[in-house]
N, C-alpha and C positions, 0 to 999 in steps of 0.2 A: 805876328809879323807876316806881311804878304810875301816878301821875298824869301823868307824861310820856307814857307809852304811851297813856293815855286821850285826852290832848289831841292827840297825833299822829293817832290814829284819827278823832277828831272833825273835825280840820282837813282830812282826806282826803275827807270826805263832801261831797256836794252840799247845796245849800240845802234842797231837798225832803226829802232823807234826814234832815237835821238837824231839820226841822220834825216829821217823823214820829217821830223819836227823842224829841223834846221831848214830844209827845203821850203816847207810851208811858211816859215817866218821870213825867209828871203823873198818869197813871192808876195807876201803881205807888205813888206817894206817897199818893194817895187811899186805895188799898187798905190800905197800911200804917197810915195814920191810923185807918181803920175798925177794923182788927185791934187797934190799940193801945187804942182806946176800949172795945172789948169784952174786953179782957184776954186776947187770943189771941196777941199778938205776943211772941216770945221775945227777939229781937235788936232792941232799941229803937235801937241805933246805926245801923241800916240807914236809918232816917228821915233822919238827918243826912247820910248818904252820898248818898241820892237827892236831897236838897235841894241839895247841892253840885254834883251832876251836872247838875241842871236849870240852875243858875247858870252852869256851864261851857258848856253847850249854848247858852244865851242869849247869852253873851259871844261865842262863835264866830260865831253868826248875825249879831250886831251888827258884828263885825269884817269879815265878808264883805260886808255891805251898804255899809260905809264905803269899800270898795275899788272 
């Protein structure tokens, strides 16, 4: 499973690494939205994938803070 591997990778990272990963994902989402608005984006499904990855990262950060 692809998502299982992504989650295992995220859980292995430290809190600082997760925060930098979150910043990078948000920048990517901004760029994708900008490309979509200017009709330069070919794969619009990538926006959905990045949004889900942001949610996954935020969930892992929250879980690490609770422990």
